[in-house]
C-alpha positions as CSV (number, residue, x, y, z in Angstrom):
1,X,-4.8,20.1,3.2
2,X,-7.2,19.6,0.2
3,X,-9.1,16.1,-0.5
4,X,-6.9,14.0,-2.3
5,X,-9.8,13.5,-4.7
6,X,-9.4,17.2,-5.4
7,X,-5.9,17.0,-6.9
8,X,-3.9,15.6,-9.3
9,X,-0.2,15.7,-8.5
10,X,1.5,17.8,-10.9
11,X,-2.0,19.4,-12.0
12,X,-4.2,22.2,-11.3
13,X,-6.8,20.1,-10.0
14,X,-8.7,17.3,-11.2
15,X,-12.1,17.8,-13.2
16,X,-15.6,17.5,-11.5
17,X,-16.2,13.5,-11.1
18,X,-12.7,12.6,-11.5
19,X,-11.7,9.8,-9.5
20,X,-8.1,9.5,-8.5
21,X,-6.7,5.6,-9.1
22,X,-4.7,5.0,-6.0
23,X,-1.2,5.8,-7.3
24,X,-2.1,9.1,-8.4
25,X,-3.7,9.8,-5.1
26,X,-0.3,8.9,-3.2
27,X,2.1,12.2,-2.7
28,X,-0.7,14.6,-1.9
29,X,1.1,15.0,1.5
30,X,3.9,12.1,1.8
31,X,5.3,11.5,5.0
32,X,9.4,11.3,4.9
33,X,10.5,8.7,7.1
34,X,12.5,5.4,7.3
35,X,9.5,3.1,6.6
36,X,11.0,-0.5,5.8
37,X,7.8,-1.5,4.1
38,X,7.6,-1.6,0.6
39,X,5.0,-0.4,-1.7
40,X,3.7,-3.9,-2.6
41,X,2.5,-5.0,1.0
42,X,1.7,-8.5,2.1
43,X,-1.7,-8.4,2.9
44,X,-1.1,-10.2,6.4
45,X,-1.1,-6.8,8.5
46,X,-3.1,-7.2,11.9
47,X,-5.0,-3.9,12.3
48,X,-6.1,-2.5,15.6
49,X,-9.5,-2.4,14.2
50,X,-12.6,-0.3,15.4
51,X,-14.4,-3.5,15.6
52,X,-12.8,-4.5,18.5
53,X,-15.3,-2.3,20.6
54,X,-12.1,-0.1,22.2
55,X,-11.8,2.0,19.3
56,X,-15.6,2.5,18.2
57,X,-18.7,4.4,19.9
58,X,-21.4,2.4,20.6
59,X,-23.6,4.1,18.6
60,X,-25.9,1.7,16.0
61,X,-24.9,3.6,12.8
62,X,-21.4,3.9,13.9
63,X,-20.8,0.7,14.4
64,X,-22.4,-0.3,11.0
65,X,-20.0,1.7,9.6
66,X,-16.8,-0.2,11.8
67,X,-18.4,-3.3,10.7
68,X,-18.5,-2.6,6.9
69,X,-14.6,-1.1,7.3
70,X,-13.4,-4.4,8.9
71,X,-15.3,-6.4,6.5
72,X,-13.4,-4.7,3.8
73,X,-10.2,-5.2,5.1
74,X,-10.7,-8.8,6.5
75,X,-11.9,-9.6,2.6
76,X,-8.5,-7.9,1.7
77,X,-6.2,-10.1,3.5
78,X,-6.1,-8.4,6.6
79,X,-6.0,-9.4,10.1
80,X,-8.2,-7.8,12.9
81,X,-6.6,-7.6,16.2
82,X,-7.9,-6.7,19.8
83,X,-4.5,-6.1,20.7
84,X,-3.2,-2.7,20.3
85,X,0.3,-3.5,20.8
86,X,0.6,-6.4,18.0
87,X,-1.6,-4.4,15.3
88,X,0.7,-2.7,12.4
89,X,-2.1,0.0,12.5
90,X,-5.0,1.5,14.6
91,X,-8.3,2.4,12.8
92,X,-10.6,4.6,15.0
93,X,-14.1,5.4,14.2
94,X,-15.8,8.4,16.1
95,X,-19.1,9.6,16.6
96,X,-19.6,13.7,17.4
97,X,-23.1,14.1,18.7
98,X,-21.2,16.0,21.8
99,X,-17.6,16.9,23.1
100,X,-17.3,13.7,25.0
101,X,-16.7,11.6,22.0
102,X,-14.2,14.2,20.5
103,X,-12.5,13.9,23.8
104,X,-12.2,9.7,23.7
105,X,-11.0,10.3,20.4
106,X,-8.0,12.7,21.3
107,X,-6.9,10.5,24.1
108,X,-6.9,7.5,21.6
109,X,-5.0,9.2,19.3
110,X,-2.3,10.5,21.7
111,X,-1.8,6.9,22.9
112,X,-1.6,5.8,19.0
113,X,1.1,8.5,18.6
114,X,2.7,7.4,21.8
115,X,2.6,3.5,20.2
116,X,4.4,5.1,17.4
117,X,1.7,3.3,15.3
118,X,0.2,4.5,11.8
119,X,-3.2,5.9,12.4
120,X,-6.5,6.5,10.4
121,X,-9.4,8.3,11.6
122,X,-12.7,7.3,9.9
123,X,-16.2,8.8,10.9
124,X,-18.1,11.9,12.0
125,X,-15.2,13.5,13.8
126,X,-13.0,14.1,10.9
127,X,-15.9,14.7,8.2
128,X,-17.6,17.4,10.5
129,X,-14.3,19.3,11.8
130,X,-11.7,18.4,9.4
131,X,-9.3,21.3,10.8
132,X,-8.8,19.9,14.1
133,X,-5.0,19.9,15.3
134,X,-5.2,16.8,16.9
135,X,-6.1,15.5,13.2
136,X,-2.7,16.9,11.5
137,X,-0.6,14.3,10.1
138,X,-3.5,11.7,10.2
139,X,-5.0,9.7,7.5
140,X,-8.9,10.1,7.8
141,X,-11.8,8.6,6.1
142,X,-15.2,10.4,6.1
143,X,-18.7,9.2,6.4
144,X,-19.8,8.6,3.0
145,X,-16.0,7.2,1.8
146,X,-16.1,4.2,4.0
147,X,-15.9,1.9,1.0
148,X,-12.5,3.3,0.0
149,X,-11.1,2.5,3.9
150,X,-8.9,0.0,2.3
151,X,-6.9,2.2,-0.1
152,X,-6.3,4.5,2.8
153,X,-5.0,1.8,5.1
154,X,-2.7,0.8,2.5
155,X,-0.9,4.0,1.5
156,X,-1.1,4.8,5.6
157,X,0.7,2.0,5.7
158,X,3.4,2.9,2.9
159,X,3.9,6.2,5.2
160,X,1.7,8.7,3.3
161,X,-1.1,10.8,4.6
162,X,-4.4,10.4,2.8
163,X,-7.5,12.0,3.1
164,X,-11.1,11.2,1.8
165,X,-13.7,13.5,2.9
166,X,-15.8,14.6,0.0
167,X,-19.3,13.3,0.0
168,X,-20.5,11.0,-2.6
169,X,-23.6,8.9,-3.2
170,X,-24.2,6.3,-0.4
171,X,-21.9,3.3,0.6
172,X,-23.3,0.4,-1.2
173,X,-25.5,-1.8,1.8
174,X,-23.8,-5.2,0.1
175,X,-20.3,-4.2,0.8
176,X,-18.3,-7.2,2.7
177,X,-18.9,-7.3,6.5
178,X,-17.9,-8.3,9.7
179,X,-20.3,-8.6,12.4
180,X,-19.5,-7.3,16.1
181,X,-22.1,-9.9,16.9
182,X,-22.9,-12.5,14.1
183,X,-26.5,-12.7,14.9
184,X,-27.2,-8.8,14.8
185,X,-27.7,-7.4,11.5
186,X,-27.0,-3.2,12.0
187,X,-29.0,-1.9,8.6
188,X,-28.6,2.0,8.1
189,X,-31.8,3.4,6.3
190,X,-30.4,7.0,5.6
191,X,-28.1,9.1,6.8
192,X,-28.2,12.9,7.7
193,X,-31.4,14.4,9.2
194,X,-34.1,17.4,8.6
195,X,-33.2,19.3,11.9
196,X,-30.9,21.9,12.5
197,X,-30.4,21.1,16.4
198,X,-27.9,23.6,18.2
199,X,-26.9,21.2,20.9
200,X,-25.9,18.4,18.1
201,X,-23.2,18.2,15.8
202,X,-24.5,15.3,13.5
203,X,-25.9,17.4,11.3
204,X,-22.6,19.1,10.1
205,X,-20.8,15.8,9.9
206,X,-23.8,13.8,8.4
207,X,-25.2,16.2,6.4
208,X,-28.8,16.5,5.0
209,X,-30.9,13.6,4.6
210,X,-30.1,10.5,2.4
211,X,-32.5,7.9,2.1
212,X,-31.5,4.2,0.8
213,X,-34.4,2.9,-1.6
214,X,-37.0,0.5,-0.3
215,X,-35.8,-2.1,-2.7
216,X,-32.1,-1.9,-1.6
217,X,-33.0,-2.5,1.8
218,X,-35.0,-5.2,1.1
219,X,-32.8,-7.0,-0.7
220,X,-30.0,-6.3,2.0
221,X,-32.9,-7.8,4.7
222,X,-33.1,-11.1,2.3
223,X,-29.4,-11.5,2.2
224,X,-29.1,-11.3,5.9
225,X,-31.9,-13.7,6.9
226,X,-30.4,-16.3,4.6
227,X,-27.1,-15.6,6.5
228,X,-28.8,-16.6,9.9
229,X,-29.4,-13.2,11.3
230,X,-31.8,-13.2,14.3
231,X,-32.2,-9.5,15.0
232,X,-32.2,-6.7,12.7
233,X,-31.5,-3.1,14.1
234,X,-32.9,-0.2,11.6
235,X,-30.2,2.5,12.3
236,X,-30.8,6.2,11.5
237,X,-30.0,9.9,13.0
238,X,-34.1,10.1,12.6
239,X,-36.1,7.1,11.3
240,X,-39.2,8.8,11.0
241,X,-37.8,11.5,8.5
242,X,-37.1,8.0,6.3
243,X,-38.0,8.6,2.8
244,X,-39.1,12.1,2.5
245,X,-36.4,12.9,0.1
246,X,-37.4,10.1,-2.4
247,X,-40.8,10.1,-1.8
248,X,-41.4,7.6,0.6
249,X,-42.0,6.7,4.0
250,X,-41.0,4.7,7.2
251,X,-44.4,2.7,7.3
252,X,-43.9,2.1,3.9
253,X,-40.1,0.4,4.3
254,X,-41.7,-1.3,7.5
255,X,-44.2,-3.2,5.9
256,X,-41.9,-4.2,2.9
257,X,-39.5,-5.5,5.3
258,X,-41.6,-7.2,7.7
259,X,-42.9,-9.0,4.8
260,X,-39.6,-10.9,4.3
261,X,-38.9,-11.9,7.5
262,X,-39.7,-15.5,8.6
263,X,-43.1,-16.1,9.7
264,X,-42.0,-18.2,12.9
265,X,-40.0,-14.8,14.4
266,X,-36.6,-16.1,14.0
267,X,-35.6,-13.0,12.8
268,X,-36.7,-10.1,14.6
269,X,-36.8,-6.5,13.5
270,X,-36.0,-3.3,16.1
271,X,-36.7,0.1,14.8
272,X,-33.7,3.1,15.6
273,X,-34.4,6.5,17.0
274,X,-36.6,8.8,15.5
275,X,-37.3,12.3,16.6
276,X,-40.9,13.4,17.5
277,X,-42.3,15.8,14.6
278,X,-41.5,13.1,11.7
279,X,-42.8,10.2,13.6
280,X,-46.0,12.1,14.7
281,X,-47.2,12.0,10.8
282,X,-47.5,8.0,11.0
283,X,-48.2,7.2,14.5
284,X,-51.4,5.0,14.0
285,X,-49.0,3.0,11.1
286,X,-46.4,2.7,13.0
287,X,-48.0,1.6,16.4
288,X,-49.9,-1.2,13.9
289,X,-46.2,-2.6,12.7
290,X,-45.0,-2.6,15.9
291,X,-47.5,-5.4,17.1
292,X,-46.3,-7.6,14.4
293,X,-45.2,-10.8,15.8
294,X,-41.8,-10.3,14.2
295,X,-41.1,-6.3,15.5
296,X,-39.7,-5.7,18.8
297,X,-42.8,-3.3,20.6
298,X,-39.9,-0.7,21.0
299,X,-39.7,2.9,19.7
300,X,-36.7,5.5,20.8
301,X,-38.1,9.0,20.7
302,X,-35.7,11.8,22.3
303,X,-37.9,14.1,23.8
304,X,-34.4,16.2,24.6
305,X,-36.2,18.6,27.1
306,X,-39.8,19.2,28.9
307,X,-39.4,22.9,28.2
308,X,-40.7,24.5,25.1
309,X,-38.4,27.7,25.7
310,X,-35.3,25.4,25.6
311,X,-36.4,23.4,22.7
312,X,-37.2,26.4,20.9
313,X,-33.7,27.9,21.8
314,X,-32.4,24.5,20.2
315,X,-34.0,25.2,17.0
316,X,-36.0,22.0,17.9
317,X,-39.9,21.9,17.4
318,X,-41.7,22.5,20.6
319,X,-43.3,19.2,22.1
320,X,-46.2,20.7,22.8
321,X,-46.8,22.1,19.6
322,X,-45.7,18.8,18.1
323,X,-48.1,16.8,20.1
324,X,-51.0,19.6,19.8
325,X,-51.5,19.8,22.9
326,X,-50.7,23.6,24.6
327,X,-49.2,22.2,28.0
328,X,-48.0,18.7,27.1
329,X,-44.8,18.0,27.6
330,X,-44.5,14.3,28.7
331,X,-45.6,11.2,26.2
332,X,-45.5,7.7,25.7
333,X,-46.8,4.8,24.2
334,X,-48.8,1.6,25.6
335,X,-48.9,-0.9,22.4
336,X,-50.4,-3.2,24.7
337,X,-53.4,-1.3,24.6
338,X,-53.3,-0.5,21.1
339,X,-52.7,-3.9,19.6
340,X,-55.7,-4.9,22.0
341,X,-57.9,-2.5,19.7
342,X,-58.0,0.6,22.4
343,X,-56.9,3.3,20.1
344,X,-56.3,5.7,23.3
345,X,-52.9,3.6,23.2
346,X,-51.1,6.2,22.2
347,X,-51.2,8.7,25.4
348,X,-50.5,12.2,26.5
349,X,-50.6,13.7,29.5
């Protein structure tokens, strides 16, 4: 089925860039059922939300999307429930790095159908595999459409099937948000990546690299610090690639953010996952930032494999080539040595 944005009911289609108002969006795939709910729904419905942790994988970027969707629904008057039985609708947010994540989604969809609850599936699985049999008859929200989750929930509760999967501009960072941990702000700095790894489905779902501007990210940091957040987690499919599409880079962003953190260390910064190729271009600058008292000396670098042959087959740059050492496969950082002024703090062996 086509996205509702691509259709105008009773016409040959919508002109480019046209955004359907909600009433015209309905009827693309209406479900004929005896539904007691009326079009003007009260906003006190309970939603079995992905925020409960039961219906959302523990991937920082996906959790942030869940918090944004929960925030919008809460702001619109919906209650968020941890009890699937009392909920009026289930909202499942998904991740699709590997097959087990999709299998978990299939199980939850099956449980929801058995419970005869209206269902909305969001995230990477419907975005990257929109024709899955398991998604037939289910409303879906793509990764760049989370700012329209209220529309989708409203129409699903009326008995309609809605699909929003077209990619558009990045969702705003100042949307309402309900944090799973009120002291932790998960801040997406970009979506997508520049890789083409054969073992990973994320590129197919999240697409090419799209970075938020430094100004917009700094503005969000200022807001959450004022809110009393104690930790800011920068999330990304590849933090090292940040800004390459907008003429910026990760060190520029980190320095701008650190400048806004309280000097007493009451709010700490944590840098998310990065692949080796792009982070190596900024290694010294990144290490300097990680020595800052308001930044955790932590960096998640998935090497994926110690075999250049396996890495090449996976379309991942061979690690030995990345490190300019013909036979090097294992590497690690020692930030204590770097911060002590020893430039051998970045080791290869």
